[in-house]
N, C-alpha and C positions, 0 to 999 in steps of 0.2 A: 335503452337507446343511449348512444354515446353523445355527450354534448359537443357542440361545434367549438372549434378552437377560437378563442377570442383574439388571438394574435395572428390569424391566418394572413391578413393583409400585409403583415410585416415580415413574412417568411423570406422574401428576397433580400431584405436588409440583413437578416440574420445569416443567411448563406454567404453574403458578401464579406462578412467579417471573418470567415474562416480563411485567413490569409497568412502568409509566412511571417514568422516572428523569430526573434533571436533566442538562442539557447539561454535558459535562465542563469544569470550570473550567481554562482554560489561562492565565488572567491575562494578563500581558504576556510570558509565556515564549515566545510565538509568535516573538519576535525571535531565540530560540535555535535555531529550527527553520525556516529560511527556505524549505524545500520543503513545509512543512505546508499542508494544504488549509484550515486553520482560521484564516486570517489576514484582517485587516480590509480594507475596500475601498480601492482606489486610484482617485482621480478627479482632475480638473483642480484645480490649486492656484490660489488667488487671488493673482495676481502681476502687478504693473505693469511694463511694458517699461522704464521709466526708473529702476528700483531697482537697487542693486548685485547683488541676487540674480539679476536677469534676465541680467546679464553672466555670472554664474557658471553659470547653466543653459545658456547658449549654448555654454560650453566643455565642459560635461559632460552628455552626452545622458541620463544616468541621473537627473539632477535636473530635467530638463525634461519636460513632458508630451509624449508622442509625438503626432505629427500624422498617423501612419499610421491606416488604418481600424481601428476598435475599440480604439484605443490600443495596437496591436501594438508591442512593443518594437523599436526601430530597431537590430537586431542588426548591421547593416552599419556602424554608427557606434560601437558599444560596443567598447572596448578593455580589456584587463586593468587598465591603470593608472587607469581611471576609477572602479573600485569602491571602493578605500580612501578617497579624498577624498569620494566620494559618501556612503559610510556615515557618515563623520565629520560632514559638513554636515547630513545628514538626522537624525542623532541630536541635534545641536544644535537643529535646528528643532523636533523633538518635545519636547525638554526645555523650550524656551521656551514652547511651547503648553501643556504641563502646568503650568508655573509660573503662568501666567495663571489657569488654572482653580483650582489649589490655593490661590492667594493672593487670589482674588476677594473683595473686601470685602462683596459682596452675600450675603445668606443663600443657602444652596444650594437650587437648584431642579432639577427633572429636566432642563430645557433647559440651564441654565448649568453643569451638572456632568456628567450622564450623556451627554446628546446631544453636549455639547462634547467629551467624551473620544472619542466615536465619530468625531469629525471630525479628531482629532489623528493624527500619524504617517503621513500619506499618502505623503510622500516616502520615509520609511524603509521602509514596506511595499513600495513599488515597487522600491526598490533591493534589499531582501532577497529578494523574489520572483525578480527577474531573476537575481541572483547565485546563489541557491540552486538554481534550475532549471538554469542553465548549468553550475554546478559539479557537479551530479548527472549531467547528460547528456553533458557534453563538457568535462571538467576538464583542467587542466594545472598544472605546478608553481607558476606565478605565482598562479593562483586558489587553489590549496591553501595557499599562504603567506598570502594574504588571509584565508582561512578560519581558519587557526591564530591569526592576530593578532586577528581580530574576535570569535571565539567568547567569550573572557572579557570583552571590552569590551561586547559586546551583553548579556551576562549582567548586568554591572554597571549598564548603562543600564536594563535591564528592572527590576532591583531598585530602582533609584532612583525608579521610578514606583510599583511595587506596594508598596513599604515606606515611601512618603511619608505621614507621619502626618496632615498637613493635608488631603491629598487623600482619604485613607480616612475622615477625620472627616466630610467632606462626603457621601461615599457612605453611610456608616453612618447619618448623620442622616436622609437620605432613606429609607433602608431601614426605619428604625424607625417612620417615619410613612407607610409605603407605602399603608396601607389608606385614609388620608385623601386621597391624591393623586389618586384616581379616574382612574388611567391605563388606557389600552386594554390588552388582553391581551399584545400583543407588547412594549409599553413596560414593563409590569409585569414581564414575564419578563426583559427586559434589565436592569432595576434589580436584580432578584434575582441574575442571573448575575454582574453586576459585584461585588456584595457578596460572593458566594461565592468569586469569583476572588481578591479581595483577601485574604479570610480564609485561603484555601488557599495563597496566596503568602506568608503570614506577617505580615500587617498587624497582628495582635493580639499578636505576640510582644514580649518585652522587648527593649530596645536591645541588650543583650548577645547575646541569641538572634538578633536580626536580623543582627548582625555575623557570627556564625557561619554563618547561612543564606547570606549574601552569599558567604562563602568557599566553601561547599559548591556553590552554583550556579555559581560561576566555575570551580571544579575540574571539575564535571560537564560544563560546556560544552567545556572543553579536552579532557577524556577522550573525549567524543563525537566530536570532530573527529579525534583520534588514531585512534580505532577505525575510523571511516569510511575514512580514508586508508590505514590498514594493511590493511583488508579488500580494498580495490581493488588495492593493491600486491601483496598475497599471492596473489590470484586470478590475477594476471598472472604472478607469479613461479613459481606452481605448475603452469603449463601443461606438458604432457607432450610431450617431444621424441621423435619416432619416426624411426628411421634409414632404414627401407625401406618401399616401397609395399606389399610383400607382407604386412607386419604389419597393414595396414589393410584386409585382406580383409573384405568384408561391408558396407563403406561404399560409397556411390554415387560415381560419378566426380566429381560436383560437390562432394561432401563432401571427397574426397581432394584435389581441386584447391584448395579453400578452406584445407585444412591445409598444403598446399605454399605457398600465397600467404602464410599467416601466418608460416611458417618463414622465407620470404624477407624479410619485413618485419623479422624479428628477427635477420637476419644469419645464418640457418642454411640457406643455399642447398643444395638437394639433399636436404633433410630435410623432415619434416612435423611440425607442431605442433598438438596437440589442446588447444584452450583450454577452460577450465572455466567453468561457471556457478556461481552462488552457492549452489545447493542441494547436498545430499550426493550425490544421484544425478546422473549425467551422461548426456545424450542418446546419445552414441556407444555406450554400453554395451548398448543395445538391438540393435545390428547387428554389432558387432565379433566376429569369429570367434576371434581370438587371445586365449585365456584369460589368458595372462601379461600382455598389454597391458591387458586389462580390469582385472586386479588392480592394475596400476600406476596406472591412472587413478582407480580407486575409492579406493585408499590415499592418493593425492595429494590427492584431494578432501576426504576426512574428516580429514586431518592439518592442513589449513590453519588457521593461527592458533595452533597449539599445538606448533610445531616448535622453539621456543627460538631462532628467528632474530630479525632486527630487526623483523619484522612480527608477531611473536607478540602476541596480544591477551589472553591469559589474565590478565595483571596489570591491564590496562585494565578488563576485565570485573569482576574482584574489587574493585578500587577503586571502580568505579561502583556496584556493588551495596551496598557498605558505606556510601557517601555517601547513596545513595537511602534506605537503611534508617534512617540517622541522621536525615535530614531528615523522614522520615515520622513518627518518634517525636517529634521536636521539634514537629511540627504536630498532635500528638494522636492519631496512628494507630499501631497495633501494628507494622505492616509496610508496606513500599511497596505491596504488593498491596492491602492495606486502603485505602490512600490513593487508589490508582487506581480500584479497583472501586466505591468509594462513589459515584462519578460516572458509572458505566456503567449500562446497563439491567439487567445481571445483579444489581447491587446489592452483593454481598459474595462473599468467597472460598468460603463454604460452598456456595453455589449453583453456582459454577464448578467446584469440586472434585467436587460431586455429578454434574454433567454429564460431565466428563472421566473421572472414576472409573467411572461407569456404562458409558460407551462403550468404555473401554480393554480389558476382558477379552473383550468380544464381537469387537472389531476384531482383536485379536491371535489369537484363536481362528480367525477366518476367514483371517487371514494364514497361520497354520500349516497350515490345510487347503490353501491355495493352494501353500504350500511343499512339501507332500507330493506334490501333483500335479506340480509342477516337478521334484522329485527323481525321480519316475517317468519323466519325459521324459528326464532325464539318463541314467538307467539304461538306457533303451531305445535311446538314440541314440549314446552314447559307448562306445568300445571299452574304456576304462578308467574306470568310473564314479568319482565323487568326491562329497564332501559339498557340499551347497549353501552357497555363500557370497554375501555381498552383491553382489560383482561378477558373479555368475552370474544373479542374479534377473531383471534386465530382458531379458537375451538369451534365456533359456529360457522366461520368461513369454510372450515374443513367439511362441515356437514353439508353446507350449500354445494361445495365442490363435489362431494360424493353424490349428492342428489342429481346434480346437473350432468356429471361425467361418469357416474356409476363406478367409481373406484375410490379406495382410501389409501393413505400413505403406507399402511402396513402391508397392503397387497402388492405394492410396487417395490418396497425396499429390498426384498429377497433377491431381486434381479440386479441390485447395485452393490455388490460386495467390493470393498475397497481395492484389494489386490487385482481383482478381475477388471474393474473399471480402469485402474491405472495401466495395467499391462496390455489389456486387450481393447482398451478404449483410447486413453491418452497417448500411450506409446504407439499403438497401431496407427492412429491418425497421423502422428509425426512421421512414421515410416512411409505411409502412403503419399503424404504431401511433400515431404522433404528427403525421404530416403534414409532416415536415421534408424539405428538399431541400438538396443540397450542390453547391458549385461550387469547383473548384480555383482557387487564387490563387497562380500562379507569379510574380506581380509583387511579392510581399512578401518581404523579406529573412529569412533564417533563420540559426541559429548553426552549422549543419553542412549540407553538400550533400545528405545523406540525408533531411533533414527536409522534409516536404511540408505545405502549408497548404490548408485548405478553409474557405470561408465557409459558414455554416449559416443557412438561411432558415426562418422559421416557416411554419405552414400558411397564413397570410394574406399571405405573400410578404415580410414585413418581415425585416430582418436580425436574427439572434439572437446571432451571435458568430462566433469563429474557432476552429478546431481545428488544432493542430500535431501531425502524426503523425510520430513518431520511433521506427521499428520495429526497427532493426538493432542488434545488439551491436557494441561496439568497446571497445578498451582504456581509453578515456577516460570510459567510462560505467559507472555503478554497475549491479549486477545486479538482476534482477527485472523487474516490470512495474508501472507506476504512472501515475496522473493527477496533474497539478498545475495551478494557476491562475496566470496572469499578471495578469489583471484579473477582478474579480467585480462583481456588481450589488448595489445597494441603492437603495431609494426616497430615502433621506436624501441620498446623495451621487451618485446616478446611476450611471454606469459601464457599461462594456461587458464582455462576457465573452470572454476569450482563454484557451483551455484547452490544456494539453499532454497528449498521450497517448503513452506509452512502452512498448515491448516490448523484448525482447532476442533476436530471431530471428537466427540465423546468416546473414550476408549471402552469397549465392551468388557465384561468379565472374562477372566482367563479361559481360553478354549472356545469362546464364542466368536462368530464371524463379525466383522465390522460392516454392518449394513447401512448404506448411506441414503439420505434423502436426495431427491433430484436436485435441490438447491446446492447440496454439498458436492454432487457430481459436477455441476456447472462450475462451482468454485475451483474444483481440482483442475478442470480444463483451463479455467481463467489463469490461475497462477502458473500453470505450465506455459502459457503464452508469454509471461514475463521471463520464464526460464529460457525459452527459445530466443528471446530478444538478447539475453546475455550470452548464450552459447554461440549465436551466429555473428557476434561482433567481429568486424574485420576493418579496423580503422588504423591510422598511422599513429595517432596521439592518444595517450591514456585519458586525457580530459574528455574525449568523445566516446569512450568505450561503452558498449552495452546499452543500458537504459538511461544514459546521460542525455535525456531529452526534456523538453518542457513538461511540467507536471500535468498540464491539460492535454498532453499528447502521449504520455507514458502508458496510460491505461488502454489506449486504442489497440495496440497489437495483442494484448492479453484478452481484450473483449472479442476480437476477431476469432481467437482460438476457441472461444466458447461455441462457435457454430458447429464444430465437429462433434460436440456432445449429442446433438440431435440429427446429425447427418445419417441418413438411412443405412449406409454401408457400415459406418462406425457403430451405430446402435446395434445392428445385427450381430456385431462381433463381440460386444461386451455386455449387453443387457441379457445375461444368462442367470438362471436360478442357481444360487450358490450350492444347493444340495443336489439337484437333478441335472444341472447343466442345460436344461431346456431353455430355449429362447423365450423372451417375454412374448406372450400371445399378441398377435397383431392387433386384435381388437382392443386389448388393454393399452398397448403402445399408442394406438391412434387416439385413445381418450386422454392419455397422458400428454401427448403433443397438442391436442386441441385445447387442453386446459392451461397452456403456457401463458395466455393473456389473462387468465382468471386472476382476480384480486390485483390487477395492475394499477388500479386507482389508488389502492392502499400503498403498494410498493413505491409508486412515484411520489405520492404525497409525503410519506415518511422520509424519503430521500430528499425531496425538495425542502422539507422543513429544516433538516439539518444544514443543507446548502445555504438557505437564506439566513439562518442564524449565523453561520460563518461569515457571510458577507456583511450582515448588519453590524456585527461586532467589529469587523476589521475596516469598515468604511467610516468609522468615527474618528474625529480629531481627538487629541489627548484629553482636552478639557471635558469631553462628553462621554468618556469611558465610564461605565457604571462601576461603583464600588462593589466590594464582595457581597454586601447585603442587598444589592440591587440587581445582581446578575440574573437571577431567576425571573424577576419581574420584567427586566429588559427582554429576556428571551420570549416571554409570553406576549409582550407588546409587539415584538418583531413578527411573530407568527400571526398575530391578529391583523397587523397592517398588511400582511401578504395574503390574508384570507385563508390561512392554513391552521386556524385555531379550531380544529375539529377534534374534540377531546378523544373520541375512540381511536384516533390515529396520531399518537405522539411522534415527534421527530425521531428518526432512526438513532440519533445520538443526542442526548441533552448536553448542554455546555460543560457540566462538571466532569463528564467522562468522555468528552469528544477528543480522543487522542489524535485523530487526524490533524485537527487544526492547531493543536499544541505542538505539533511536529512539522513534517515537511509539507503538509497540505493546508497551511494557514492561508486564508483567502483563496483556497484552491480546491475545496471539496466539490465545487461545481464540475470539476474535471471529468468525473465519471459520465455525466450526461453529455458533456461537450465531446468527450472521446467517443461516446456512443453514436454521435452523428457520423463520425468517420468510420466507426466500426460497421454500422448498418450499411453505409454506402460501399464499404469494402466487401462485405458479404455479398451484396448485390453484384459486385464486379466478379467475384468468384463464380456465382451462379451463371452470369451472362457468358463467362468464358469456359464453361464446362465443368465447374465444380472441383472435385478432388482429383486434380491432375498434377503430376510432378512439375510440369512447366509453369503452372500457376503458383505452386509453392516456391519454385526457383525465382519467379518474378518478384514475389512478395519478399523473399529472403534477400535477393541481390539488390533490389532497388530501394528497400526500406529497412528491413530488420538488421542487416549487416552494417548499416551506415551509422548507427548510433546517433550522436549529436554532431556529426561532421558536416551535415547539411541542414539548412533551416527546415523546421518540421513540416511545414505545409508544402515546401518544395519536394520533400521526400514523398509525401502523399501524391503529389502531381506526377512525380517520376514513376511511381508504382501504378497508379490507376489511369493516368493520362487525362485526368479531369479533376475538377473541384468537387467536393462532396455535396450531396443533396440531402437536406434535412428531412425531406419527405419520407425517406426509408426508415429513419428512426421513429418518426411519428406513427407510421403504419405499424411498425413492430409493436409499439406500446399501445396500439389501439387508440391513439390520440389524433389521428389524421382528421383534417376538416372534412365535413360532409357537404 
């Protein structure tokens, strides 16, 4: 039986907080996060062939506009040594552009100040995007050295713009007279966003405070780089070496061969290596029969970053938290969470705490019920029963699921071959809903042999952009799944769309098919939702292009796209056996779909654990931030306070490898569950309006996806659905609705 929601009486107040909020002010800090989706447009620069700059661009492909279709980066020409000089020259170019605006003797106008700033930094944006994307997807020591050197320099460059008093004076003058300017709505919003960005970046601070802010931003940039590089190094260093094939009982032949191949690459011939993903739980734990090996893998996973070795990140985390908290107070906020949440649709930490705190007891109660059922399975199947531990959960939960729904993962995976899921599932749904078509472009260069490129065509046959698919895990690639942009669109600058789509699926041995879990299938649909958000961008100003929306709104469109993974018409088109081409048997499919809420207590609890850790750390004032040796104890205390200290279900990410909150999701990991409220309501809207219809897709595209950040986020939702979202749909989906 599902426990009753303890916060049911407060549902109306939670719903009422889903209100419009301002686009998050990133100021010029986008330069610090080159992989961000919230970066300005890159288009053709005005450059004459007989200038010195033309010679320079010929020598450095990063400084020249690409001549490839849609401005696709010429990866075959780009070398490691191009990045540092390209960064340096591009920063010089933007500084020169900004100086012209700041020192313009003419009175400030919207055109000569705000629009002019929208035109600046195109070369730097191009370099930063290409570098950030390659460094995230296929890094090497040379690129990491560039990242370490450039992080503080980019921070200083960003501050030189956002803390420029003459520049801010022009922006502020326009802001104070904005009612008299008679701007259109998007232009008015752009002016407001620029002003807010400057203020949040410290433009109104004293000179002494600005000096300290520059120091903080530089230190944070360096720490962020150290953290990213340590996490990648640690996940590789923590891989588990296995001596014998017998210990891998339960894994498929393909998985065992992949482990052998990994061992050979590491110089461990004759052995096997289990690589880790960035989450606390690891996929092999579902199948491995050897309990001692499961324990080794789980303990290696959750110890990452806190082992006291050269890759330990606890000190980096502590220093980052202290600096963020100091900066927030300097800017007039009590904590970093207050600073971040003031620009999100949630609005403030009270609302976020209410949502997370209301869900936590229900989720963990469900998880405990699931744990009791798993323990019964252990008692019934093991000669010497034992207490349920975290490394047992996935293995025995799978047995419970098999018993309840009469299928196992190996029975389902043959129907989910990667290419088929992508082309006959993801692309098929996009064709049905939006009229898109796709064509492979094997003629275009990529940064890794595994990367594939598709050209995307709109319903009228016109070219919409390119998608780069990078789906396999490797040691040079960061964990997780993500979308990024190489090029974005705006009416002001033009531009074409080039979008990267990344997963971390284990690559099978050569010649073997890539058979996916249903979770991986869902992730593929999810990330493609981000791709659509980028491809459909149709805004005037580059600031608002693509996914430039609040963090707690950006996941919503991608989560909506997950619905097509289980839509009957789509499933029937892609759930085909990779050898025979036969459709998945209806009986098996029914059982797969029935099992979707299975283990939901676990999934919600591990997610909420990470979300609450994020908020707990970022809702502290500077003097209460734990030191490096206190980080793990603080994490345990925060989980206990929230009632989430259920040992068999650790948080999805522990603090030392919680990359989300050391990057763009600080005080924002709650965004996934927040966005799911919108997502579940939007799915219900599609159902109510006839489902997979072109007119529904056009409504979603035109009213919401294409508008980027040009309209306040919750106004976008209202424009699309004609109503405010109802949290009940999310609760029902997760099996957490009150009874």
